[in-house]
Each structure stands twice: as structure tokens, then as C-alpha cells.
N, CA, C and O atoms as a GROMACS GRO file, in nm:
protein
  432
    1MET      N    1  -0.606  -1.058  -0.581
    1MET     CA    2  -0.610  -0.935  -0.507
    1MET      C    3  -0.716  -0.836  -0.540
    1MET      O    4  -0.751  -0.743  -0.467
    2GLN      N    5  -0.770  -0.869  -0.670
    2GLN     CA    6  -0.885  -0.762  -0.682
    2GLN      C    7  -1.021  -0.856  -0.657
    2GLN      O    8  -1.118  -0.797  -0.704
    3GLU      N    9  -1.057  -0.984  -0.598
    3GLU     CA   10  -1.147  -1.040  -0.521
    3GLU      C   11  -1.171  -0.982  -0.396
    3GLU      O   12  -1.273  -1.001  -0.329
    4ILE      N   13  -1.037  -0.882  -0.353
    4ILE     CA   14  -1.081  -0.870  -0.192
    4ILE      C   15  -1.114  -0.685  -0.198
    4ILE      O   16  -1.106  -0.592  -0.116
    5TYR      N   17  -1.149  -0.697  -0.324
    5TYR     CA   18  -1.196  -0.508  -0.296
    5TYR      C   19  -1.331  -0.553  -0.412
    5TYR      O   20  -1.339  -0.642  -0.496
    6ALA      N   21  -1.416  -0.455  -0.371
    6ALA     CA   22  -1.551  -0.427  -0.384
    6ALA      C   23  -1.533  -0.346  -0.568
    6ALA      O   24  -1.456  -0.251  -0.554
    7PRO      N   25  -1.559  -0.353  -0.654
    7PRO     CA   26  -1.562  -0.318  -0.772
    7PRO      C   27  -1.538  -0.134  -0.783
    7PRO      O   28  -1.460  -0.068  -0.852
    8ASP      N   29  -1.645  -0.093  -0.680
    8ASP     CA   30  -1.585   0.080  -0.641
    8ASP      C   31  -1.507   0.116  -0.559
    8ASP      O   32  -1.483   0.232  -0.524
    9ALA      N   33  -1.452  -0.004  -0.512
    9ALA     CA   34  -1.329   0.075  -0.357
    9ALA      C   35  -1.225   0.138  -0.448
    9ALA      O   36  -1.164   0.093  -0.546
   10VAL      N   37  -1.222   0.300  -0.362
   10VAL     CA   38  -1.092   0.349  -0.381
   10VAL      C   39  -1.032   0.360  -0.245
   10VAL      O   40  -1.078   0.359  -0.131
   11ILE      N   41  -0.822   0.377  -0.333
   11ILE     CA   42  -0.806   0.392  -0.194
   11ILE      C   43  -0.703   0.538  -0.191
   11ILE      O   44  -0.658   0.596  -0.290
   12TRP      N   45  -0.692   0.557  -0.117
   12TRP     CA   46  -0.708   0.658  -0.134
   12TRP      C   47  -0.521   0.721   0.002
   12TRP      O   48  -0.513   0.673   0.115
   13HIS      N   49  -0.436   0.798  -0.039
   13HIS     CA   50  -0.301   0.795   0.048
   13HIS      C   51  -0.281   0.953   0.077
   13HIS      O   52  -0.330   1.047   0.015
   14ASN      N   53  -0.181   0.956   0.203
   14ASN     CA   54  -0.206   1.116   0.254
   14ASN      C   55  -0.127   1.200   0.168
   14ASN      O   56  -0.148   1.320   0.156
   15ASP      N   57  -0.010   1.119   0.092
   15ASP     CA   58   0.079   1.218   0.047
   15ASP      C   59   0.053   1.258  -0.127
   15ASP      O   60   0.114   1.334  -0.202
   16ASP      N   61  -0.045   1.183  -0.143
   16ASP     CA   62  -0.108   1.262  -0.318
   16ASP      C   63  -0.214   1.321  -0.253
   16ASP      O   64  -0.218   1.441  -0.282
   17LEU      N   65  -0.326   1.279  -0.158
   17LEU     CA   66  -0.473   1.351  -0.149
   17LEU      C   67  -0.504   1.292  -0.261
   17LEU      O   68  -0.570   1.388  -0.304
   18LEU      N   69  -0.516   1.180  -0.383
   18LEU     CA   70  -0.595   1.142  -0.489
   18LEU      C   71  -0.661   1.023  -0.426
   18LEU      O   72  -0.610   0.976  -0.324
   19GLU      N   73  -0.808   0.954  -0.493
   19GLU     CA   74  -0.823   0.836  -0.470
   19GLU      C   75  -0.824   0.796  -0.584
   19GLU      O   76  -0.864   0.852  -0.686
   20GLN      N   77  -0.766   0.669  -0.563
   20GLN     CA   78  -0.719   0.540  -0.665
   20GLN      C   79  -0.833   0.447  -0.688
   20GLN      O   80  -0.863   0.368  -0.599
   21PRO      N   81  -0.905   0.451  -0.810
   21PRO     CA   82  -0.971   0.349  -0.835
   21PRO      C   83  -0.854   0.158  -0.823
   21PRO      O   84  -0.733   0.137  -0.822
   22VAL      N   85  -0.973   0.069  -0.819
   22VAL     CA   86  -0.886  -0.039  -0.777
   22VAL      C   87  -0.806  -0.068  -0.889
   22VAL      O   88  -0.692  -0.101  -0.858
   23GLU      N   89  -0.832  -0.066  -1.023
   23GLU     CA   90  -0.724  -0.081  -1.135
   23GLU      C   91  -0.619   0.011  -1.104
   23GLU      O   92  -0.528  -0.039  -1.038
   24ASP      N   93  -0.607   0.132  -1.134
   24ASP     CA   94  -0.520   0.189  -1.053
   24ASP      C   95  -0.400   0.145  -0.938
   24ASP      O   96  -0.277   0.158  -0.938
   25ASN      N   97  -0.476   0.097  -0.858
   25ASN     CA   98  -0.432   0.059  -0.731
   25ASN      C   99  -0.338  -0.075  -0.725
   25ASN      O  100  -0.242  -0.095  -0.651
   26LEU      N  101  -0.374  -0.132  -0.792
   26LEU     CA  102  -0.328  -0.321  -0.842
   26LEU      C  103  -0.232  -0.274  -0.978
   26LEU      O  104  -0.157  -0.358  -1.028
   27LYS      N  105  -0.239  -0.158  -1.026
   27LYS     CA  106  -0.089  -0.150  -1.117
   27LYS      C  107   0.039  -0.095  -1.023
   27LYS      O  108   0.159  -0.116  -1.037
   28THR      N  109  -0.021  -0.031  -0.938
   28THR     CA  110   0.050   0.016  -0.838
   28THR      C  111   0.104  -0.104  -0.766
   28THR      O  112   0.215  -0.140  -0.806
   29LEU      N  113   0.060  -0.163  -0.686
   29LEU     CA  114   0.125  -0.284  -0.662
   29LEU      C  115   0.214  -0.389  -0.736
   29LEU      O  116   0.321  -0.442  -0.706
   30ARG      N  117   0.126  -0.401  -0.853
   30ARG     CA  118   0.252  -0.507  -0.954
   30ARG      C  119   0.401  -0.400  -0.939
   30ARG      O  120   0.505  -0.434  -0.881
   31GLY      N  121   0.378  -0.272  -1.004
   31GLY     CA  122   0.456  -0.215  -1.002
   31GLY      C  123   0.617  -0.223  -0.878
   31GLY      O  124   0.740  -0.222  -0.876
   32LEU      N  125   0.473  -0.229  -0.779
   32LEU     CA  126   0.597  -0.194  -0.636
   32LEU      C  127   0.660  -0.336  -0.606
   32LEU      O  128   0.753  -0.336  -0.525
   33HIS      N  129   0.626  -0.441  -0.654
   33HIS     CA  130   0.687  -0.589  -0.674
   33HIS      C  131   0.771  -0.634  -0.782
   33HIS      O  132   0.829  -0.741  -0.761
   34ARG      N  133   0.787  -0.585  -0.877
   34ARG     CA  134   0.887  -0.555  -0.978
   34ARG      C  135   1.006  -0.503  -0.917
   34ARG      O  136   1.116  -0.555  -0.939
   35VAL      N  137   0.987  -0.366  -0.814
   35VAL     CA  138   1.094  -0.294  -0.763
   35VAL      C  139   1.146  -0.288  -0.626
   35VAL      O  140   1.218  -0.194  -0.592
   36VAL      N  141   1.112  -0.390  -0.537
   36VAL     CA  142   1.082  -0.446  -0.418
   36VAL      C  143   1.094  -0.574  -0.384
   36VAL      O  144   0.998  -0.640  -0.344
   37SER      N  145   1.216  -0.623  -0.398
   37SER     CA  146   1.228  -0.796  -0.366
   37SER      C  147   1.256  -0.800  -0.234
   37SER      O  148   1.328  -0.722  -0.172
   38GLY      N  149   1.168  -0.941  -0.174
   38GLY     CA  150   1.138  -1.010  -0.014
   38GLY      C  151   1.040  -0.903  -0.019
   38GLY      O  152   1.107  -0.825   0.049
   39LEU      N  153   0.913  -0.822  -0.050
   39LEU     CA  154   0.864  -0.740  -0.044
   39LEU      C  155   0.710  -0.812   0.063
   39LEU      O  156   0.600  -0.843   0.018
   40HIS      N  157   0.756  -0.819   0.208
   40HIS     CA  158   0.670  -0.882   0.273
   40HIS      C  159   0.600  -0.729   0.411
   40HIS      O  160   0.656  -0.624   0.442
   41TYR      N  161   0.496  -0.772   0.446
   41TYR     CA  162   0.451  -0.650   0.579
   41TYR      C  163   0.459  -0.738   0.667
   41TYR      O  164   0.435  -0.858   0.656
   42GLU      N  165   0.506  -0.655   0.796
   42GLU     CA  166   0.509  -0.682   0.940
   42GLU      C  167   0.409  -0.628   0.984
   42GLU      O  168   0.403  -0.505   0.992
   43ILE      N  169   0.278  -0.734   1.031
   43ILE     CA  170   0.239  -0.657   1.085
   43ILE      C  171   0.236  -0.592   1.222
   43ILE      O  172   0.245  -0.683   1.304
   44VAL      N  173   0.225  -0.457   1.293
   44VAL     CA  174   0.236  -0.455   1.452
   44VAL      C  175   0.140  -0.414   1.499
   44VAL      O  176   0.152  -0.392   1.619
   45ARG      N  177  -0.004  -0.382   1.437
   45ARG     CA  178  -0.122  -0.395   1.522
   45ARG      C  179  -0.247  -0.373   1.391
   45ARG      O  180  -0.245  -0.317   1.281
   46ARG      N  181  -0.347  -0.447   1.465
   46ARG     CA  182  -0.446  -0.453   1.396
   46ARG      C  183  -0.600  -0.419   1.470
   46ARG      O  184  -0.615  -0.463   1.584
   47VAL      N  185  -0.656  -0.380   1.439
   47VAL     CA  186  -0.778  -0.321   1.563
   47VAL      C  187  -0.946  -0.300   1.495
   47VAL      O  188  -0.984  -0.201   1.434
   48PRO      N  189  -1.014  -0.405   1.522
   48PRO     CA  190  -1.164  -0.410   1.449
   48PRO      C  191  -1.211  -0.262   1.460
   48PRO      O  192  -1.185  -0.185   1.553
   49ALA      N  193  -1.289  -0.234   1.340
   49ALA     CA  194  -1.350  -0.100   1.343
   49ALA      C  195  -1.477  -0.159   1.364
   49ALA      O  196  -1.494  -0.281   1.360
   50PRO      N  197  -1.608  -0.038   1.396
   50PRO     CA  198  -1.726  -0.086   1.367
   50PRO      C  199  -1.767  -0.105   1.240
   50PRO      O  200  -1.876  -0.159   1.219
   51ASP      N  201  -1.666  -0.053   1.113
   51ASP     CA  202  -1.715  -0.088   0.927
   51ASP      C  203  -1.574  -0.104   0.901
   51ASP      O  204  -1.543  -0.032   0.806
   52GLY      N  205  -1.469  -0.174   0.952
   52GLY     CA  206  -1.374  -0.211   0.919
   52GLY      C  207  -1.263  -0.241   1.002
   52GLY      O  208  -1.288  -0.312   1.100
   53VAL      N  209  -1.170  -0.212   0.989
   53VAL     CA  210  -1.047  -0.244   1.042
   53VAL      C  211  -0.925  -0.133   1.014
   53VAL      O  212  -0.889  -0.095   0.903
   54LEU      N  213  -0.854  -0.077   1.185
   54LEU     CA  214  -0.737  -0.032   1.159
   54LEU      C  215  -0.663  -0.126   1.177
   54LEU      O  216  -0.691  -0.235   1.227
   55GLN      N  217  -0.500  -0.064   1.110
   55GLN     CA  218  -0.414  -0.142   1.093
   55GLN      C  219  -0.289  -0.032   1.029
   55GLN      O  220  -0.279   0.039   0.929
   56GLN      N  221  -0.179  -0.074   1.178
   56GLN     CA  222  -0.061  -0.066   1.157
   56GLN      C  223   0.066  -0.135   1.122
   56GLN      O  224   0.093  -0.213   1.213
   57HIS      N  225   0.177  -0.139   1.001
   57HIS     CA  226   0.244  -0.198   0.904
   57HIS      C  227   0.401  -0.118   0.912
   57HIS      O  228   0.436  -0.010   0.960
   58ILE      N  229   0.476  -0.229   0.836
   58ILE     CA  230   0.582  -0.176   0.814
   58ILE      C  231   0.588  -0.258   0.686
   58ILE      O  232   0.568  -0.380   0.682
   59LEU      N  233   0.623  -0.164   0.559
   59LEU     CA  234   0.657  -0.300   0.438
   59LEU      C  235   0.814  -0.328   0.411
   59LEU      O  236   0.922  -0.271   0.428
   60ARG      N  237   0.788  -0.393   0.385
   60ARG     CA  238   0.987  -0.398   0.436
   60ARG      C  239   1.024  -0.520   0.292
   60ARG      O  240   0.942  -0.594   0.237
   61GLY      N  241   1.138  -0.508   0.268
   61GLY     CA  242   1.171  -0.545   0.151
   61GLY      C  243   1.362  -0.476   0.102
   61GLY      O  244   1.429  -0.397   0.168
   62ARG      N  245   1.399  -0.538  -0.023
   62ARG     CA  246   1.572  -0.472  -0.072
   62ARG      C  247   1.499  -0.382  -0.198
   62ARG      O  248   1.386  -0.402  -0.244
   63LEU      N  249   1.571  -0.304  -0.230
   63LEU     CA  250   1.567  -0.236  -0.313
   63LEU      C  251   1.668  -0.254  -0.424
   63LEU      O  252   1.734  -0.354  -0.398
   64PRO      N  253   1.710  -0.194  -0.548
   64PRO     CA  254   1.775  -0.303  -0.635
   64PRO      C  255   1.877  -0.281  -0.646
   64PRO      O  256   1.941  -0.344  -0.731
   65ASP      N  257   1.948  -0.170  -0.559
   65ASP     CA  258   2.023  -0.083  -0.508
   65ASP      C  259   2.120  -0.154  -0.395
   65ASP      O  260   2.237  -0.129  -0.368
   66GLY      N  261   2.015  -0.268  -0.328
   66GLY     CA  262   2.093  -0.363  -0.221
   66GLY      C  263   2.019  -0.300  -0.104
   66GLY      O  264   1.998  -0.387  -0.019
   67SER      N  265   1.976  -0.191  -0.071
   67SER     CA  266   1.945  -0.120   0.043
   67SER      C  267   1.782  -0.184   0.060
   67SER      O  268   1.695  -0.229  -0.014
   68ASP      N  269   1.806  -0.155   0.218
   68ASP     CA  270   1.672  -0.232   0.244
   68ASP      C  271   1.573  -0.104   0.266
   68ASP      O  272   1.624   0.008   0.283
   69VAL      N  273   1.453  -0.118   0.266
   69VAL     CA  274   1.333  -0.036   0.254
   69VAL      C  275   1.261  -0.043   0.366
   69VAL      O  276   1.264  -0.165   0.383
   70ALA      N  277   1.163   0.025   0.507
   70ALA     CA  278   1.099   0.025   0.567
   70ALA      C  279   1.015   0.101   0.612
   70ALA      O  280   1.006   0.158   0.721
   71LEU      N  281   0.904   0.098   0.452
   71LEU     CA  282   0.737   0.221   0.532
   71LEU      C  283   0.636   0.175   0.587
   71LEU      O  284   0.544   0.094   0.578
   72HIS      N  285   0.704   0.289   0.672
   72HIS     CA  286   0.597   0.282   0.813
   72HIS      C  287   0.449   0.293   0.796
   72HIS      O  288   0.446   0.405   0.747
   73ALA      N  289   0.313   0.252   0.801
   73ALA     CA  290   0.272   0.262   0.730
   73ALA      C  291   0.115   0.265   0.858
   73ALA      O  292   0.134   0.242   0.978
   74ALA      N  293   0.040   0.282   0.829
   74ALA     CA  294  -0.128   0.303   0.922
   74ALA      C  295  -0.241   0.300   0.803
   74ALA      O  296  -0.217   0.334   0.687
   75MET      N  297  -0.356   0.260   0.847
   75MET     CA  298  -0.409   0.239   0.716
   75MET      C  299  -0.582   0.176   0.755
   75MET      O  300  -0.590   0.061   0.797
   76TYR      N  301  -0.720   0.262   0.736
   76TYR     CA  302  -0.806   0.200   0.756
   76TYR      C  303  -0.859   0.136   0.652
   76TYR      O  304  -0.856   0.167   0.533
   77LEU      N  305  -0.921   0.020   0.720
   77LEU     CA  306  -0.978  -0.071   0.594
   77LEU      C  307  -1.123  -0.035   0.584
   77LEU      O  308  -1.143  -0.144   0.639
   78GLN      N  309  -1.242   0.013   0.568
   78GLN     CA  310  -1.356  -0.017   0.543
   78GLN      C  311  -1.394  -0.147   0.465
   78GLN      O  312  -1.323  -0.192   0.376
   79VAL      N  313  -1.526  -0.210   0.513
   79VAL     CA  314  -1.565  -0.330   0.469
   79VAL      C  315  -1.692  -0.326   0.511
   79VAL      O  316  -1.747  -0.305   0.618
   80ARG      N  317  -1.744  -0.364   0.339
   80ARG     CA  318  -1.884  -0.405   0.356
   80ARG      C  319  -1.898  -0.573   0.275
   80ARG      O  320  -1.823  -0.626   0.194
   81ASP      N  321  -1.998  -0.611   0.323
   81ASP     CA  322  -1.975  -0.800   0.234
   81ASP      C  323  -1.859  -0.848   0.219
   81ASP      O  324  -1.840  -0.929   0.128
   82GLY      N  325  -1.761  -0.812   0.301
   82GLY     CA  326  -1.668  -0.941   0.267
   82GLY      C  327  -1.530  -0.874   0.204
   82GLY      O  328  -1.418  -0.924   0.203
   83HIS      N  329  -1.567  -0.764   0.160
   83HIS     CA  330  -1.497  -0.665   0.044
   83HIS      C  331  -1.450  -0.521   0.108
   83HIS      O  332  -1.517  -0.450   0.183
   84ILE      N  333  -1.352  -0.503   0.072
   84ILE     CA  334  -1.271  -0.390   0.034
   84ILE      C  335  -1.358  -0.237  -0.016
   84ILE      O  336  -1.399  -0.240  -0.132
   85THR      N  337  -1.390  -0.098   0.069
   85THR     CA  338  -1.459  -0.102  -0.004
   85THR      C  339  -1.398   0.057  -0.013
   85THR      O  340  -1.444   0.130  -0.101
   86ARG      N  341  -1.309   0.103   0.068
   86ARG     CA  342  -1.204   0.202   0.129
   86ARG      C  343  -1.084   0.180   0.162
   86ARG      O  344  -1.079   0.071   0.219
   87ILE      N  345  -1.008   0.217   0.159
   87ILE     CA  346  -0.902   0.249   0.206
   87ILE      C  347  -0.798   0.354   0.239
   87ILE      O  348  -0.741   0.413   0.146
   88GLU      N  349  -0.771   0.380   0.360
   88GLU     CA  350  -0.747   0.534   0.386
   88GLU      C  351  -0.554   0.503   0.460
   88GLU      O  352  -0.532   0.466   0.576
   89GLU      N  353  -0.437   0.534   0.344
   89GLU     CA  354  -0.319   0.500   0.463
   89GLU      C  355  -0.238   0.589   0.419
   89GLU      O  356  -0.209   0.631   0.308
   90TYR      N  357  -0.209   0.610   0.520
   90TYR     CA  358  -0.099   0.707   0.609
   90TYR      C  359   0.028   0.665   0.597
   90TYR      O  360   0.059   0.596   0.694
   91LEU      N  361   0.137   0.680   0.497
   91LEU     CA  362   0.261   0.626   0.509
   91LEU      C  363   0.350   0.737   0.508
   91LEU      O  364   0.327   0.846   0.457
   92ASP      N  365   0.444   0.705   0.563
   92ASP     CA  366   0.572   0.761   0.553
   92ASP      C  367   0.631   0.794   0.436
   92ASP      O  368   0.704   0.706   0.390
   93SER      N  369   0.619   0.920   0.358
   93SER     CA  370   0.640   0.981   0.197
   93SER      C  371   0.806   0.967   0.164
   93SER      O  372   0.857   0.940   0.056
   94GLY      N  373   0.877   0.995   0.301
   94GLY     CA  374   1.019   0.994   0.236
   94GLY      C  375   1.049   0.869   0.204
   94GLY      O  376   1.135   0.863   0.116
   95GLN      N  377   0.993   0.716   0.262
   95GLN     CA  378   0.999   0.637   0.170
   95GLN      C  379   0.959   0.547   0.092
   95GLN      O  380   1.013   0.441   0.060
   96ARG      N  381   0.847   0.597   0.056
   96ARG     CA  382   0.793   0.583  -0.069
   96ARG      C  383   0.849   0.696  -0.155
   96ARG      O  384   0.806   0.707  -0.270
   97ALA      N  385   0.946   0.787  -0.106
   97ALA     CA  386   0.989   0.882  -0.220
   97ALA      C  387   1.097   0.737  -0.280
   97ALA      O  388   1.095   0.694  -0.396
   98ALA      N  389   1.173   0.689  -0.183
   98ALA     CA  390   1.278   0.618  -0.239
   98ALA      C  391   1.266   0.522  -0.305
   98ALA      O  392   1.350   0.483  -0.386
   99ILE      N  393   1.137   0.458  -0.275
   99ILE     CA  394   1.078   0.359  -0.376
   99ILE      C  395   0.994   0.419  -0.496
   99ILE      O  396   0.994   0.343  -0.592
  100LYS      N  397   0.952   0.486  -0.508
  100LYS     CA  398   0.959   0.554  -0.636
  100LYS      C  399   1.076   0.546  -0.746
  100LYS      O  400   1.095   0.492  -0.856
  101ALA      N  401   1.149   0.635  -0.649
  101ALA     CA  402   1.280   0.666  -0.657
  101ALA      C  403   1.347   0.559  -0.777
  101ALA      O  404   1.397   0.593  -0.884
  102ALA      N  405   1.329   0.415  -0.720
  102ALA     CA  406   1.330   0.331  -0.785
  102ALA      C  407   1.346   0.273  -0.833
  102ALA      O  408   1.433   0.186  -0.843
  103ARG      N  409   1.213   0.319  -0.914
  103ARG     CA  410   1.065   0.252  -1.000
  103ARG      C  411   1.136   0.338  -1.110
  103ARG      O  412   1.149   0.296  -1.225
  104ASP      N  413   1.174   0.438  -1.075
  104ASP     CA  414   1.172   0.538  -1.222
  104ASP      C  415   1.298   0.514  -1.268
  104ASP      O  416   1.330   0.524  -1.386
  105ALA      N  417   1.393   0.473  -1.154
  105ALA     CA  418   1.535   0.430  -1.270
  105ALA      C  419   1.530   0.343  -1.326
  105ALA      O  420   1.615   0.344  -1.416
  106LEU      N  421   1.422   0.184  -1.322
  106LEU     CA  422   1.357   0.053  -1.325
  106LEU      C  423   1.392   0.135  -1.455
  106LEU      O  424   1.506   0.157  -1.496
  107THR      N  425   1.228   0.194  -1.538
  107THR     CA  426   1.186   0.218  -1.595
  107THR      C  427   1.264   0.335  -1.734
  107THR      O  428   1.214   0.335  -1.846
  108SER      N  429   1.362   0.408  -1.708
  108SER     CA  430   1.440   0.502  -1.800
  108SER      C  431   1.574   0.433  -1.813
  108SER      O  432   1.664   0.483  -1.881
   0.00000   0.00000   0.00000
């Protein structure tokens, strides 16, 4: 995964308004895979932009309690020289909260 990012890439989410460096984002993604089984992205639409791509998707999977999760999101991916330099992700914070609660339950 790290190879698709530029070394100085940043990832921003609408629910915390923070810019996350690549290493932190990779930790987040690893944690997501530990909590959500059958994790996959359903691409709803992808539209080229002058300096990247706009994408709408649904992240789907199953939480440890057996409940399904469907996290709706839209993102802008800025790309330079074949690497992602910036991601701005707009997501359903309610569904993200359910995933975070499941992750916290596993670590406590």
C-alpha cells in the first residue's frame, strides 16, 4: 500500500479535520482490517480530475459482533508522478463511529 503514496502525502477526513501522514494512515488501515472481516470497497463512481480523481465508494464488511457495515464515502485523490499526494475523504461519521467502537472493544 505504501508504494502508491508519495512520501509526503497527507490524508484528511471530514470528521476530525486533521491531516494524517502516510504512516499513520497505514496504521489506521491495518487496524481496519483487524476489525472488519471481508473488507472490500464497492466503487460507485470514479471521475477523472485535472490533477487526480474523484471517487464515491462504499466500504463493506462485517464487524466482530456479526453486524454488517456499509461506510459511504467520497474522496478526492490528488496524484502526481503516479503517486497519491493528498486524499480528502468525506465519510459517514456514524458508520465510522461503529467501526471505531468495535476496534476499541477488541483492544480493551
